[in-house]
DOMARLUM-421713 format. One record per residue (C-alpha): residue number from 1; x, y, z. Coordinates in nm, 3 decimals. Each point is the difference from the previous one (the first is absolute). Example, Ala and Ser with C-alpha at 12.3 -4.5 7.8 and 13.67 -1.06 7.14 Angstrom:
2
kolnu 1 | xx 1.230 | yy -0.450 | zz 0.780
kolnu 2 | xx 0.137 | yy 0.344 | zz -0.066
//
This chain:
111
kolnu 1 | xx 0.175 | yy 1.135 | zz -0.675
kolnu 2 | xx 0.143 | yy 0.094 | zz 0.334
kolnu 3 | xx 0.154 | yy -0.274 | zz 0.214
kolnu 4 | xx 0.138 | yy 0.008 | zz 0.352
kolnu 5 | xx 0.089 | yy -0.270 | zz 0.246
kolnu 6 | xx 0.063 | yy -0.054 | zz 0.367
kolnu 7 | xx 0.171 | yy -0.313 | zz 0.132
kolnu 8 | xx -0.092 | yy -0.165 | zz 0.329
kolnu 9 | xx 0.229 | yy -0.300 | zz 0.057
kolnu 10 | xx -0.100 | yy -0.255 | zz -0.267
kolnu 11 | xx -0.309 | yy 0.199 | zz -0.108
kolnu 12 | xx -0.001 | yy 0.289 | zz -0.242
kolnu 13 | xx -0.294 | yy 0.234 | zz -0.046
kolnu 14 | xx -0.010 | yy 0.131 | zz -0.356
kolnu 15 | xx -0.229 | yy 0.295 | zz -0.061
kolnu 16 | xx -0.104 | yy 0.038 | zz -0.362
kolnu 17 | xx -0.189 | yy 0.302 | zz -0.132
kolnu 18 | xx -0.102 | yy 0.113 | zz -0.345
kolnu 19 | xx 0.000 | yy -0.250 | zz -0.285
kolnu 20 | xx 0.179 | yy -0.335 | zz 0.000
kolnu 21 | xx 0.034 | yy -0.062 | zz -0.371
kolnu 22 | xx 0.253 | yy -0.131 | zz -0.252
kolnu 23 | xx 0.169 | yy 0.343 | zz 0.009
kolnu 24 | xx 0.091 | yy -0.039 | zz 0.367
kolnu 25 | xx 0.038 | yy -0.378 | zz 0.017
kolnu 26 | xx 0.381 | yy -0.009 | zz -0.017
kolnu 27 | xx 0.046 | yy 0.250 | zz 0.282
kolnu 28 | xx -0.254 | yy -0.183 | zz 0.215
kolnu 29 | xx 0.161 | yy -0.341 | zz -0.061
kolnu 30 | xx 0.347 | yy 0.141 | zz 0.068
kolnu 31 | xx -0.108 | yy 0.148 | zz 0.334
kolnu 32 | xx -0.170 | yy -0.325 | zz 0.102
kolnu 33 | xx 0.303 | yy -0.206 | zz -0.099
kolnu 34 | xx 0.224 | yy 0.229 | zz 0.208
kolnu 35 | xx -0.224 | yy -0.057 | zz 0.303
kolnu 36 | xx 0.012 | yy -0.378 | zz -0.051
kolnu 37 | xx 0.378 | yy 0.013 | zz -0.045
kolnu 38 | xx 0.023 | yy 0.195 | zz 0.328
kolnu 39 | xx -0.159 | yy -0.295 | zz 0.182
kolnu 40 | xx -0.366 | yy 0.092 | zz -0.007
kolnu 41 | xx -0.225 | yy -0.304 | zz 0.002
kolnu 42 | xx -0.352 | yy 0.142 | zz 0.037
kolnu 43 | xx -0.153 | yy 0.286 | zz -0.199
kolnu 44 | xx -0.292 | yy 0.225 | zz 0.090
kolnu 45 | xx -0.116 | yy 0.208 | zz -0.296
kolnu 46 | xx -0.192 | yy 0.314 | zz 0.095
kolnu 47 | xx -0.218 | yy 0.066 | zz -0.305
kolnu 48 | xx -0.227 | yy 0.265 | zz 0.149
kolnu 49 | xx 0.121 | yy 0.266 | zz -0.246
kolnu 50 | xx 0.043 | yy -0.226 | zz -0.302
kolnu 51 | xx -0.235 | yy 0.135 | zz -0.265
kolnu 52 | xx 0.062 | yy -0.242 | zz -0.288
kolnu 53 | xx 0.168 | yy -0.332 | zz -0.063
kolnu 54 | xx 0.047 | yy -0.165 | zz -0.340
kolnu 55 | xx 0.098 | yy -0.354 | zz -0.097
kolnu 56 | xx 0.370 | yy 0.073 | zz 0.057
kolnu 57 | xx -0.083 | yy 0.124 | zz 0.351
kolnu 58 | xx -0.210 | yy -0.308 | zz 0.072
kolnu 59 | xx 0.284 | yy -0.219 | zz -0.121
kolnu 60 | xx 0.234 | yy 0.178 | zz 0.242
kolnu 61 | xx -0.234 | yy -0.067 | zz 0.293
kolnu 62 | xx -0.004 | yy -0.368 | zz -0.091
kolnu 63 | xx 0.380 | yy 0.008 | zz -0.027
kolnu 64 | xx 0.023 | yy 0.145 | zz 0.353
kolnu 65 | xx -0.219 | yy -0.281 | zz 0.134
kolnu 66 | xx 0.229 | yy -0.256 | zz -0.165
kolnu 67 | xx 0.323 | yy 0.170 | zz 0.111
kolnu 68 | xx -0.121 | yy 0.026 | zz 0.359
kolnu 69 | xx -0.104 | yy -0.367 | zz -0.005
kolnu 70 | xx 0.346 | yy -0.096 | zz -0.130
kolnu 71 | xx 0.137 | yy 0.161 | zz 0.317
kolnu 72 | xx -0.260 | yy -0.169 | zz 0.223
kolnu 73 | xx -0.184 | yy 0.331 | zz 0.022
kolnu 74 | xx -0.337 | yy 0.140 | zz -0.094
kolnu 75 | xx -0.156 | yy 0.305 | zz -0.161
kolnu 76 | xx -0.296 | yy 0.199 | zz 0.129
kolnu 77 | xx -0.189 | yy 0.284 | zz -0.170
kolnu 78 | xx -0.145 | yy 0.293 | zz 0.188
kolnu 79 | xx -0.293 | yy 0.217 | zz -0.095
kolnu 80 | xx -0.020 | yy -0.029 | zz -0.378
kolnu 81 | xx -0.233 | yy 0.272 | zz -0.125
kolnu 82 | xx -0.331 | yy -0.073 | zz -0.164
kolnu 83 | xx 0.142 | yy 0.007 | zz -0.355
kolnu 84 | xx 0.293 | yy -0.227 | zz 0.084
kolnu 85 | xx -0.223 | yy -0.238 | zz 0.195
kolnu 86 | xx -0.234 | yy -0.020 | zz -0.300
kolnu 87 | xx 0.296 | yy -0.088 | zz -0.225
kolnu 88 | xx 0.097 | yy -0.277 | zz 0.245
kolnu 89 | xx -0.356 | yy -0.135 | zz -0.011
kolnu 90 | xx -0.034 | yy 0.015 | zz -0.379
kolnu 91 | xx 0.331 | yy -0.184 | zz -0.045
kolnu 92 | xx -0.091 | yy -0.236 | zz 0.287
kolnu 93 | xx 0.330 | yy 0.084 | zz 0.165
kolnu 94 | xx -0.188 | yy 0.100 | zz 0.313
kolnu 95 | xx 0.022 | yy -0.371 | zz 0.084
kolnu 96 | xx 0.381 | yy 0.009 | zz -0.006
kolnu 97 | xx 0.048 | yy 0.305 | zz 0.221
kolnu 98 | xx -0.049 | yy 0.027 | zz 0.374
kolnu 99 | xx -0.149 | yy 0.347 | zz 0.048
kolnu 100 | xx -0.016 | yy 0.190 | zz 0.329
kolnu 101 | xx -0.147 | yy 0.333 | zz 0.106
kolnu 102 | xx 0.312 | yy 0.126 | zz 0.182
kolnu 103 | xx 0.375 | yy -0.043 | zz -0.004
kolnu 104 | xx -0.017 | yy -0.114 | zz 0.361
kolnu 105 | xx -0.252 | yy -0.275 | zz -0.079
kolnu 106 | xx 0.208 | yy -0.114 | zz -0.297
kolnu 107 | xx 0.320 | yy -0.009 | zz 0.204
kolnu 108 | xx -0.172 | yy -0.184 | zz 0.284
kolnu 109 | xx -0.122 | yy -0.268 | zz -0.244
kolnu 110 | xx 0.361 | yy -0.073 | zz -0.094
kolnu 111 | xx 0.096 | yy -0.106 | zz 0.353
//
C-alpha cells in the first residue's frame, strides 16, 4: 500500500493506492491518527488506485468514519474502482459511505 496526504485546513485528502489489507493496517491507522491529532476533522479518501481491500481495510474505513464523527467531522470516499465498489456492495457497506466522483465534489460536500 502507498499512502500520501495533503491537508487543507480541517480537511485532509488521503490518497491510497495498492492493497489496503491487514499487512498495511497499522501504518494506515497511524497516519490517520496523526492527521486527527494535528486537528483534521474531515477526511476525503481518494481510492482511485486502490486495487484490493480486505476485512481489516474495511474496518479501518469504518474507524475513520467514527473518528471523524467524534470530532464533529465527516468522511467521504472518492472514485473507488470497480473491484472495491463491488466489495462495498457485497458487504453492504456502500450504504455507510458517501462516495463522490472527484476530490473537489467530496470536499464541497463537506462545507
